[in-house]
C-alpha positions as CSV (number, residue, x, y, z in Angstrom):
1,M,101.6,130.6,128.5
2,T,105.5,131.0,128.6
3,I,106.2,128.2,125.3
4,L,103.1,129.7,123.6
5,L,104.5,133.3,123.5
6,G,107.7,131.5,122.4
7,L,106.1,130.1,119.4
8,M,104.9,133.5,118.8
9,A,108.4,134.8,118.4
10,A,109.0,131.9,116.4
11,L,107.0,132.2,113.9
12,A,107.7,136.0,113.3
13,W,110.8,135.8,113.2
14,G,110.3,133.0,110.9
15,I,107.7,134.8,109.0
16,H,110.3,137.8,109.1
17,D,113.2,136.0,107.5
18,I,111.5,134.9,104.7
19,L,110.4,138.3,104.0
20,I,114.0,139.2,104.2
21,R,114.8,136.2,101.4
22,W,112.3,137.9,99.3
23,V,113.0,141.8,99.9
24,S,116.5,141.3,99.2
25,Q,116.0,140.0,95.4
26,K,113.3,143.1,94.9
27,S,114.8,145.7,96.7
28,N,119.0,147.6,97.3
29,I,119.4,145.8,100.8
30,F,120.3,148.9,102.7
31,S,117.5,151.0,101.6
32,A,115.0,147.6,103.1
33,L,116.9,147.1,106.3
34,F,116.6,151.1,106.5
35,M,112.8,150.8,106.5
36,V,112.3,147.4,108.5
37,L,114.6,149.5,111.6
38,L,112.2,152.4,111.1
39,F,108.9,151.0,111.0
40,G,109.9,148.1,114.0
41,L,111.4,151.6,115.8
42,L,107.9,152.9,115.6
43,F,105.9,149.3,116.9
44,Q,107.8,149.7,119.6
45,I,107.8,153.1,120.7
46,I,103.7,152.0,120.7
47,I,103.9,149.2,122.5
48,V,106.3,150.9,124.8
49,A,104.0,153.5,125.7
50,G,101.1,151.3,125.7
51,R,103.4,149.5,128.4
52,G,103.9,152.6,130.2
53,E,107.9,151.8,130.2
54,F,109.0,155.4,128.7
55,A,111.7,156.0,131.1
56,S,115.2,158.4,130.8
57,I,118.7,156.5,129.8
58,P,120.9,156.4,132.6
59,L,124.5,158.0,131.6
60,P,126.0,154.2,132.6
61,A,123.7,152.6,130.0
62,I,124.9,155.2,126.9
63,G,128.2,152.7,126.4
64,S,126.4,149.2,126.3
65,I,123.2,150.9,124.0
66,L,126.1,152.2,121.6
67,A,128.2,148.5,121.3
68,A,124.8,147.3,121.5
69,G,123.7,149.4,118.7
70,I,126.8,148.8,116.3
71,S,126.6,144.8,116.5
72,F,123.1,145.4,115.8
73,T,123.5,147.3,113.0
74,F,126.2,144.9,111.4
75,A,123.8,142.1,112.3
76,G,121.2,143.5,110.4
77,I,123.3,144.2,107.2
78,A,125.1,140.7,107.5
79,I,121.7,138.9,107.4
80,Y,120.3,140.7,104.3
81,K,123.5,140.2,102.3
82,A,123.7,136.3,103.2
83,F,120.2,135.8,102.3
84,E,120.3,137.8,99.2
85,I,122.8,135.6,97.8
86,G,122.2,132.6,99.4
87,P,119.5,129.9,100.0
88,V,117.3,130.0,102.9
89,Q,118.4,126.6,103.7
90,L,122.0,126.9,103.8
91,V,121.8,130.6,105.3
92,A,119.0,130.3,108.3
93,P,120.6,127.1,109.9
94,I,123.7,129.4,110.3
95,V,122.4,133.0,111.5
96,A,120.3,130.6,114.1
97,T,124.0,129.4,115.4
98,Y,123.8,132.9,117.6
99,A,122.5,130.9,120.6
100,I,125.9,129.2,120.9
101,G,127.8,132.8,120.7
102,S,125.3,133.6,123.7
103,I,126.5,130.8,125.6
104,L,130.2,131.0,124.7
105,L,130.0,134.6,126.1
106,G,128.3,133.3,129.3
107,V,131.2,131.1,129.8
108,A,134.0,133.9,129.1
109,Q,131.7,135.9,132.0
110,G,132.5,132.5,134.3
111,N,129.8,130.5,133.8
112,P,130.1,127.1,134.1
113,L,129.6,125.1,130.9
114,T,127.9,121.6,131.3
115,V,128.3,118.4,129.5
116,L,124.9,118.4,128.0
117,Q,125.5,122.0,126.5
118,V,128.6,120.3,124.8
119,L,127.3,117.8,123.2
120,A,124.5,120.5,122.4
121,V,127.0,122.9,120.6
122,A,128.7,119.0,118.7
123,A,124.8,118.5,117.5
124,V,124.9,121.5,115.8
125,F,128.2,121.1,114.1
126,V,127.4,118.2,113.3
127,G,123.8,119.1,111.7
128,L,125.2,122.6,109.7
129,Y,128.4,120.0,108.1
130,I,125.4,118.4,106.4
131,V,123.3,121.2,105.6
132,V,126.4,123.4,104.3
133,S,127.9,120.6,102.3
134,L,124.6,119.8,100.9
135,A,123.2,123.1,100.2
136,N,122.2,123.7,96.8
137,S,120.2,126.7,95.3
138,S,117.0,126.6,94.5
139,D,117.4,126.0,90.7
140,D,121.2,124.3,91.1
141,T,122.7,127.6,89.3
142,Q,124.9,129.4,92.3
143,S,128.5,129.2,92.3
144,N,130.6,127.7,95.1
145,G,132.1,131.1,95.4
146,K,128.4,132.8,95.9
147,R,127.4,130.2,98.6
148,S,131.2,130.8,100.4
149,H,130.2,134.7,100.6
150,A,126.6,133.9,101.9
151,I,127.9,131.9,104.6
152,L,130.4,134.4,105.7
153,W,127.4,136.6,105.6
154,A,125.9,134.5,107.7
155,C,128.5,134.0,110.1
156,G,129.2,137.4,110.6
157,A,125.0,137.6,111.2
158,S,125.5,134.9,114.0
159,I,128.2,136.6,115.5
160,G,126.3,140.3,115.4
161,F,123.3,138.9,116.8
162,A,125.1,137.2,119.8
163,T,127.1,140.0,120.8
164,T,123.7,142.3,120.6
165,F,121.8,139.9,122.9
166,G,124.6,139.0,125.1
167,I,124.8,143.4,125.7
168,G,121.4,143.2,126.1
169,Q,121.3,141.1,128.6
170,S,124.0,143.3,130.5
171,M,121.6,145.9,130.4
172,V,118.7,144.7,131.8
173,Q,120.8,146.4,135.5
174,F,120.0,150.1,133.5
175,G,116.1,149.8,133.4
176,P,113.5,148.6,131.4
177,E,114.1,146.1,128.9
178,M,111.8,147.1,126.5
179,M,113.6,150.6,127.1
180,M,116.7,149.4,126.0
181,I,116.0,147.6,123.3
182,L,114.5,150.9,122.0
183,A,117.0,152.6,122.3
184,T,119.5,150.3,121.0
185,R,117.2,149.9,117.7
186,F,117.2,153.9,117.8
187,V,120.9,154.0,117.7
188,A,121.1,150.8,115.1
189,L,118.7,153.5,113.2
190,L,121.6,156.2,113.3
191,L,124.3,154.2,112.5
192,L,123.0,153.1,109.4
193,V,122.3,156.7,107.4
194,P,126.0,157.9,107.2
195,I,127.0,153.9,105.8
196,M,124.1,154.7,103.4
197,L,124.8,158.2,102.5
198,Y,128.8,157.0,101.8
199,L,127.1,154.1,99.7
200,K,125.3,156.8,97.8
201,T,121.9,154.8,98.8
202,P,118.4,156.3,99.1
203,L,117.1,156.1,102.1
204,F,113.4,155.2,101.8
205,A,112.4,151.8,99.6
206,A,109.7,152.1,96.9
207,I,106.5,153.4,98.2
208,G,105.2,149.8,96.7
209,Q,106.9,148.1,99.2
210,W,106.5,149.9,102.2
211,K,103.6,147.7,103.3
212,I,105.9,144.4,103.4
213,L,108.4,146.1,104.7
214,G,106.1,147.9,107.5
215,T,105.2,144.2,108.0
216,M,108.3,143.2,108.9
217,G,109.0,145.8,111.4
218,A,105.8,144.8,113.3
219,L,106.9,141.3,113.0
220,D,109.9,141.8,114.6
221,A,108.6,144.0,117.2
222,I,106.2,141.6,118.1
223,A,108.5,138.8,118.7
224,L,111.0,140.8,120.9
225,T,108.2,142.0,122.8
226,A,107.0,138.2,123.0
227,V,110.4,137.1,124.4
228,L,111.0,139.9,126.9
229,V,106.9,139.9,128.5
230,S,107.8,135.7,128.7
231,G,111.2,136.6,130.8
232,N,108.9,137.5,133.9
233,M,107.0,134.5,134.1
234,P,107.8,130.8,134.9
235,N,109.5,128.7,133.5
236,A,110.7,131.8,131.1
237,S,113.5,129.4,129.5
238,Y,110.6,127.4,127.8
239,A,110.3,131.0,125.6
240,S,113.9,131.1,124.6
241,L,113.6,127.6,123.8
242,A,110.6,127.7,121.6
243,A,111.8,130.9,119.9
244,S,114.9,129.5,118.9
245,L,113.4,127.6,116.3
246,F,112.7,130.7,114.3
247,G,114.9,129.3,111.4
248,M,113.1,126.2,111.5
249,V,110.0,127.9,110.3
250,T,112.2,130.5,108.1
251,I,113.4,127.1,106.0
252,L,109.8,125.4,106.1
253,L,108.2,128.2,104.4
254,A,111.2,128.5,101.9
255,W,110.2,124.7,101.4
256,V,106.5,125.6,100.6
257,F,106.5,128.9,98.9
258,L,109.7,129.0,96.9
259,R,110.3,125.8,96.6
260,E,113.3,125.0,98.1
261,R,114.4,121.5,97.1
262,M,115.6,119.6,100.5
263,T,116.8,115.7,100.3
264,A,116.1,113.4,103.1
265,L,119.6,113.7,104.4
266,Q,119.5,117.9,105.2
267,W,116.1,117.7,106.3
268,V,117.9,115.3,109.2
269,G,121.6,117.9,109.3
270,V,118.3,120.6,110.0
271,V,116.3,118.8,112.6
272,I,119.8,118.0,114.0
273,T,120.8,121.5,114.3
274,F,117.9,123.1,115.9
275,A,117.8,120.3,118.3
276,G,121.1,121.7,119.4
277,I,119.9,125.0,119.1
278,A,116.8,124.7,120.8
279,Y,118.6,122.9,124.1
280,L,120.8,125.8,124.3
281,G,118.2,128.1,123.5
282,G,116.3,127.4,127.3
283,H,119.7,126.5,129.2
């Protein structure tokens, strides 16, 4: 059951990320992100209410929630910018390396690093080198400058998500996980508003895009719920392992629906990268 929940999360996040690529080409990324966060917040409120997990937020948790909200806002902006600029085959594997950041945060907190984890990290970097060095845009017209910017934004998203999840894990002590994530998403939504006002960006995307943005918000809420629910089941690490493969789902969808060309060597790099990520995700 745990691995099925993990696969559900991987599929939901994979579809969510391919939709980011589509939305980023059709509308302002800040308006799209705002709407996705808003819809995700509404869906998560429904889930929390259905599970009966509403609870007050203790004062000691406020600092962690604010920190997680800041990093989550940055991660959201970064992943939208990365997918706006770069091809999925380049961006998705880099973003998925947040698992390495989570491992490093654990080491900083005193958790030992095993030989197999070191080998998995090395495999991720070898695979990424192959993918990044061979990545081309779908029409082969993307400049190296744009590709470099996409890589930088993708790295920022990876760091942002690693920080968010690291802080999120520490917030478990303050109350139900779903309630902590709900509060974090609310903070991220509030933080995005002054940024958009400063940039003079409209808060709401075109009404015609609300359906797809609502779907993205629901997919994100479903994926988070699946991973958190599995945490209370036997072999919970299997769910984390399966969920960490969401980037592979995104690349496969881009290959099928966006017609992004992939060479055999690029597939080898992708498989090596996500094999390492899958191991780190489950350990």
